[in-house]
C-alpha positions in Angstrom: -25.3 -218.4 -281.7 -21.5 -218.3 -281.7 -19.4 -221.0 -279.9 -18.4 -218.7 -277.1 -21.8 -217.1 -276.4 -23.2 -217.3 -272.9 -25.8 -219.8 -273.8 -23.3 -222.0 -275.6 -21.0 -221.8 -272.6 -23.8 -222.8 -270.2 -24.8 -225.8 -272.4 -21.2 -226.9 -272.6 -20.9 -226.8 -268.8 -24.0 -229.0 -268.4 -23.2 -231.5 -271.2 -19.4 -231.8 -270.9 -18.3 -230.5 -267.5 -20.8 -232.2 -265.2 -22.7 -229.1 -264.1 -26.2 -229.8 -262.8 -28.9 -228.5 -265.1 -30.6 -225.4 -263.7 -33.5 -223.7 -265.4 -33.0 -220.4 -263.7 -29.3 -220.4 -264.9 -30.4 -221.3 -268.4 -32.8 -218.3 -268.5 -30.1 -216.0 -267.2 -27.7 -217.3 -269.8 -30.3 -216.7 -272.5 -30.7 -213.1 -271.3 -26.9 -212.6 -271.4 -26.8 -214.3 -274.8 -29.3 -211.8 -276.3 -27.1 -208.9 -275.0 -24.0 -210.6 -276.3 -25.5 -211.2 -279.8 -26.7 -207.6 -280.1 -23.3 -206.2 -279.2 -21.6 -208.2 -281.9 -24.3 -207.5 -284.6 -24.4 -203.7 -284.4 -25.3 -202.5 -287.9 -22.7 -199.7 -288.1 -19.4 -200.4 -286.3 -18.6 -197.5 -284.0 -22.2 -196.2 -284.0 -23.8 -197.3 -280.7 -27.3 -198.6 -280.7 -29.5 -198.7 -277.6 -28.8 -202.2 -276.3 -30.3 -203.3 -272.9 -27.9 -204.5 -270.3 -28.6 -207.3 -267.9 -29.1 -207.2 -264.1 -28.7 -210.7 -262.5 -29.9 -211.0 -258.9 -30.7 -213.8 -256.5 -29.4 -215.6 -253.4 -25.7 -216.5 -252.8 -24.2 -219.3 -254.8 -26.6 -219.3 -257.7 -23.9 -218.8 -260.4 -24.4 -215.1 -261.1 -20.7 -214.3 -261.1 -19.8 -217.4 -263.1 -22.4 -216.4 -265.8 -21.3 -212.8 -266.0 -17.6 -213.7 -266.1 -18.3 -216.1 -269.0 -20.1 -213.3 -270.8 -17.3 -210.9 -270.2 -14.4 -213.2 -271.0 -15.6 -213.8 -274.6 -16.8 -210.3 -275.5 -15.1 -209.0 -278.7 -15.9 -205.4 -277.9 -14.1 -203.2 -275.3 -15.3 -204.2 -271.9 -14.2 -203.8 -268.2 -15.1 -206.1 -265.3 -14.9 -204.8 -261.8 -16.1 -205.7 -258.3 -18.6 -203.0 -257.4 -16.5 -201.8 -254.4 -13.5 -201.3 -256.7 -15.7 -199.4 -259.2 -17.0 -197.0 -256.6 -13.4 -196.5 -255.3 -12.4 -195.5 -258.8 -15.5 -193.2 -259.2 -14.7 -191.3 -255.9 -11.0 -190.9 -256.8 -11.8 -189.8 -260.4 -14.5 -187.4 -259.2 -12.0 -185.8 -256.9 -9.4 -185.5 -259.7 -12.1 -183.8 -261.9 -12.8 -181.2 -259.2 -13.2 -177.8 -260.9 -14.8 -179.4 -264.0 -18.3 -178.0 -264.7 -20.0 -181.4 -264.3 -17.5 -184.0 -263.0 -20.0 -187.0 -263.2 -20.9 -186.3 -266.8 -17.2 -185.9 -267.6 -16.4 -189.2 -265.8 -19.2 -191.0 -267.7 -18.1 -189.6 -271.0 -14.5 -190.7 -270.3 -15.5 -194.2 -269.3 -17.9 -194.7 -272.2 -15.1 -193.6 -274.6 -12.9 -196.5 -273.3 -15.4 -199.3 -273.0 -18.6 -200.5 -274.6 -19.6 -202.7 -271.7 -19.2 -202.4 -268.0 -19.6 -205.5 -265.8 -20.0 -205.0 -262.1 -20.0 -207.8 -259.6 -21.8 -207.8 -256.2 -23.7 -204.5 -256.5 -24.7 -203.6 -253.0 -25.5 -200.1 -251.7 -25.4 -199.2 -248.0 -23.7 -195.9 -248.0 -25.6 -192.6 -248.4 -22.8 -191.0 -250.4 -22.8 -193.8 -252.9 -26.6 -193.9 -253.1 -26.8 -190.2 -253.9 -24.1 -190.4 -256.5 -25.3 -193.4 -258.3 -28.6 -191.9 -259.5 -26.9 -189.3 -261.6 -23.9 -191.4 -262.6 -25.9 -194.4 -264.0 -28.1 -192.0 -265.9 -25.1 -190.3 -267.4 -23.5 -193.7 -268.3 -26.7 -194.9 -270.0 -27.0 -191.5 -271.9 -23.5 -192.2 -273.3 -24.7 -195.5 -274.6 -22.7 -197.7 -272.2 -24.1 -201.2 -271.7 -24.2 -202.3 -268.0 -24.2 -205.9 -266.8 -24.2 -206.6 -263.1 -24.8 -209.1 -260.4 -26.5 -208.5 -257.0 -28.1 -210.4 -254.1 -31.0 -207.9 -254.3 -33.5 -206.8 -257.0 -33.0 -203.1 -258.1 -36.0 -201.9 -256.0 -34.6 -203.8 -253.0 -31.2 -201.9 -253.1 -30.7 -199.5 -250.2 -34.3 -200.3 -249.2 -34.1 -199.0 -245.6 -31.4 -196.4 -246.3 -31.5 -192.8 -245.1 -33.0 -190.4 -247.7 -33.7 -193.3 -250.0 -35.6 -191.1 -252.4 -32.3 -189.8 -253.6 -31.4 -193.3 -254.8 -34.6 -193.8 -256.7 -33.3 -192.3 -259.9 -30.7 -195.1 -260.0 -33.4 -197.7 -259.6 -35.4 -196.1 -262.4 -32.3 -196.0 -264.7 -31.5 -199.6 -264.1 -35.0 -200.9 -264.7 -35.3 -198.8 -267.8 -32.0 -199.8 -269.4 -31.4 -203.3 -268.2 -33.2 -206.6 -268.3 -33.8 -207.7 -264.7 -33.3 -211.5 -264.4 -33.9 -213.3 -261.1 -31.9 -216.5 -260.4 -34.5 -217.7 -257.9 -33.9 -220.1 -255.0 -32.3 -223.4 -255.7 -29.1 -225.2 -255.0 -26.0 -223.3 -253.9 -23.6 -224.2 -256.7 -20.7 -223.1 -254.5 -21.3 -226.3 -252.5 -21.3 -228.5 -255.6 -19.2 -231.6 -254.7 -15.5 -231.3 -255.3 -12.2 -232.3 -253.8 -12.1 -230.8 -250.3 -9.3 -228.6 -249.1 -9.6 -227.5 -245.5 -9.0 -223.8 -245.0 -11.1 -223.3 -241.8 -10.3 -224.7 -238.4 -11.9 -224.4 -234.9 -9.2 -223.8 -232.3 -9.1 -226.1 -229.3 -7.8 -224.7 -225.9 -4.6 -226.2 -224.8 -3.8 -227.7 -228.3 -1.5 -226.2 -231.0 -3.3 -224.3 -233.7 -3.2 -225.2 -237.3 -1.8 -222.0 -238.7 1.9 -222.3 -237.7 2.4 -225.6 -239.6 0.3 -224.3 -242.5 2.5 -221.2 -242.7 5.6 -223.3 -242.9 4.2 -225.5 -245.6 2.9 -222.6 -247.7 6.2 -220.7 -247.4 8.4 -223.7 -248.2 12.2 -223.2 -248.0 11.7 -219.5 -247.0 10.2 -220.6 -243.7 13.0 -223.0 -242.6 14.8 -221.9 -239.5 12.4 -219.0 -238.9 10.2 -218.7 -235.8 7.4 -216.3 -234.9 8.4 -212.8 -235.6 7.3 -209.3 -234.5 7.2 -207.9 -238.1 4.7 -205.4 -239.5 3.1 -204.7 -242.8 2.0 -201.3 -244.0 -1.7 -200.8 -244.9 -3.0 -197.3 -245.6 0.0 -195.7 -243.8 -0.8 -197.8 -240.7 1.5 -200.4 -239.3 -0.3 -203.8 -238.8 1.3 -206.4 -236.6 1.8 -209.8 -238.1 2.5 -213.2 -236.5 4.7 -214.2 -239.4 5.2 -213.3 -243.0 7.2 -214.5 -246.0 7.4 -213.2 -249.5 3.9 -214.4 -250.5 2.3 -215.6 -247.3 1.1 -213.5 -244.3 -0.4 -214.6 -241.0 -2.3 -212.0 -238.9 -4.6 -212.1 -235.9 -8.2 -211.0 -236.3 -7.7 -208.1 -233.9 -4.8 -206.7 -236.1 -6.8 -206.8 -239.3 -10.4 -206.4 -238.4 -10.4 -204.3 -235.2 -8.2 -201.6 -236.7 -9.7 -198.7 -238.7 -9.0 -200.2 -242.1 -11.0 -199.7 -245.3 -11.8 -201.8 -248.4 -8.8 -200.1 -250.1 -6.5 -201.5 -247.5 -7.7 -205.0 -248.1 -7.1 -204.5 -251.8 -3.5 -203.6 -251.0 -3.2 -206.6 -248.7 -4.4 -209.0 -251.4 -2.1 -207.3 -254.0 0.9 -208.2 -251.8 0.2 -211.9 -250.9 -0.9 -215.2 -252.4 -2.1 -216.7 -249.2 -3.6 -214.9 -246.1 -3.9 -216.6 -242.8 -6.2 -215.1 -240.2 -6.1 -216.5 -236.6 -8.0 -215.9 -233.3 -11.3 -215.1 -235.0 -13.8 -214.7 -232.1 -17.5 -215.5 -232.0 -18.7 -212.5 -233.9 -22.4 -212.3 -232.8 -23.1 -210.2 -229.8 -26.5 -210.8 -228.3 -26.1 -208.0 -225.7 -26.8 -205.2 -228.2 -30.1 -203.4 -227.7 -32.2 -201.5 -230.2 -32.4 -197.7 -230.2 -34.9 -195.1 -231.2 -34.1 -192.4 -233.8 -35.9 -189.1 -233.8 -35.9 -186.2 -236.3 -32.7 -186.7 -238.3 -31.0 -184.0 -240.3 -28.5 -184.2 -243.1 -26.3 -181.4 -244.4 -28.8 -180.1 -246.9 -32.4 -180.3 -245.6 -34.2 -181.5 -242.5 -35.9 -184.9 -242.8 -39.0 -185.4 -240.7 -38.7 -189.1 -240.0 -40.6 -189.3 -236.8 -39.7 -192.1 -234.4 -38.4 -195.4 -235.6 -36.4 -198.3 -234.1 -33.0 -198.9 -235.5 -31.6 -202.5 -235.8 -29.3 -203.3 -232.9 -25.7 -202.7 -233.6 -23.1 -205.0 -232.0 -20.0 -203.7 -230.5 -18.3 -206.0 -232.9 -20.1 -205.0 -236.1 -17.3 -202.7 -237.3 -15.0 -205.7 -237.1 -17.5 -207.9 -238.9 -17.7 -205.3 -241.7 -14.0 -205.5 -242.2 -14.1 -209.3 -242.0 -16.7 -209.4 -244.8 -14.6 -206.9 -246.9 -11.6 -209.2 -246.4 -13.5 -212.3 -247.5 -15.0 -210.5 -250.5 -11.6 -209.3 -251.6 -9.9 -212.7 -251.3 -12.8 -214.4 -253.1 -13.0 -211.9 -255.9 -9.2 -212.2 -256.5 -9.1 -216.0 -256.0 -6.6 -215.6 -253.1 -7.2 -218.3 -250.4 -8.1 -217.1 -246.9 -7.2 -219.6 -244.1 -9.1 -219.0 -240.9 -8.8 -220.4 -237.4 -11.7 -219.4 -235.2 -13.3 -220.0 -231.8 -16.5 -221.5 -233.3 -17.6 -223.5 -236.4 -18.1 -221.5 -239.6 -22.0 -221.6 -239.4 -21.9 -220.2 -235.8 -19.6 -217.2 -236.5 -22.4 -214.7 -237.0 -25.9 -216.3 -237.0 -27.7 -213.1 -236.1 -27.1 -209.4 -236.1 -27.3 -206.1 -238.1 -25.1 -207.5 -240.8 -26.6 -210.9 -241.2 -27.7 -210.4 -244.8 -24.2 -209.4 -245.9 -22.6 -212.1 -243.8 -24.6 -214.9 -245.6 -22.7 -214.1 -248.8 -19.4 -214.1 -246.9 -20.3 -217.5 -245.3 -21.1 -219.0 -248.7 -17.8 -217.7 -250.0 -15.9 -219.2 -247.1 -17.6 -222.5 -247.7 -16.5 -222.5 -251.4 -12.9 -221.8 -250.2 -13.0 -225.2 -248.6 -12.8 -226.8 -252.0 -9.6 -227.5 -253.8 -10.8 -225.8 -257.0 -10.8 -222.4 -255.3 -7.7 -220.4 -256.2 -6.8 -222.6 -259.2 
């Protein structure tokens, strides 16, 4: 076991850095360690052996990303680490660029495997039919090329896209992952994102009739650049759309929730936003749950290829605010993944933002990430 192996890093964290011992984390580190050792002990350099990847899954805050990042950071073979949303954005773009190629997905897989030996994907989560249909063939092609996949998720492979439309088209992806990866569950336990640390408030509840927290915060974060400047009616460009801002400086931007989350923005637009600023302030965040939404009945659905006889089934209630909630989750995810602090001022406490609704599962992860942002260590 080398000094920088995943198991050695875990033991060092427990013995020297004050991490609480966690048996599920130790087992996960051992699984990553076996993959790590196999990659560095291949008998013939340049000749790829069949090495199983690792699929880490479990509730939020169990240390999945921390374990995978330690594995990736010390690899001595070509590797790439991406958030799953970023990876899928690249796949769709590259597939379009390869239009006219006999088999674009196979060409894409061959191209990626020629560049890296290991692909690490964080937060694998599938809720889109286009992604679900594409992943079955893509993952199979990547494994055929000998690429080693390591990923994290809040769901087991057979739980991904569980209630999705035409899920049978995603089953080849599930089969490929379970065949080529060791599936390791980090079962329930302490949320390590809430491990005691020096607090740093980045979430406030607004009080009617009293000044908000974001104006003074903006001045402090912007430093000399903010002196003498008042609220401005400036804009920023996201996806060829002008987004109104309350104030902005070179590296700090302050927006209202309605401007960022109630506009037709996509994950790519939030990537652009986080590329441009070191601190993002989001004000006037409303109570996101909407108890008035009713369920609906779906009958006999069709897609563009074949009719699907689905019978009648009740769909989960969709809130009139759920599109905004999706964008809020995407913004939190992007800030968290890039270690860019997000400062929020909302109508209600954090735990009451979205206690129920169609997106409750996804929102639990966002809530855990917002909670970690309240610690000084975030963004360091």
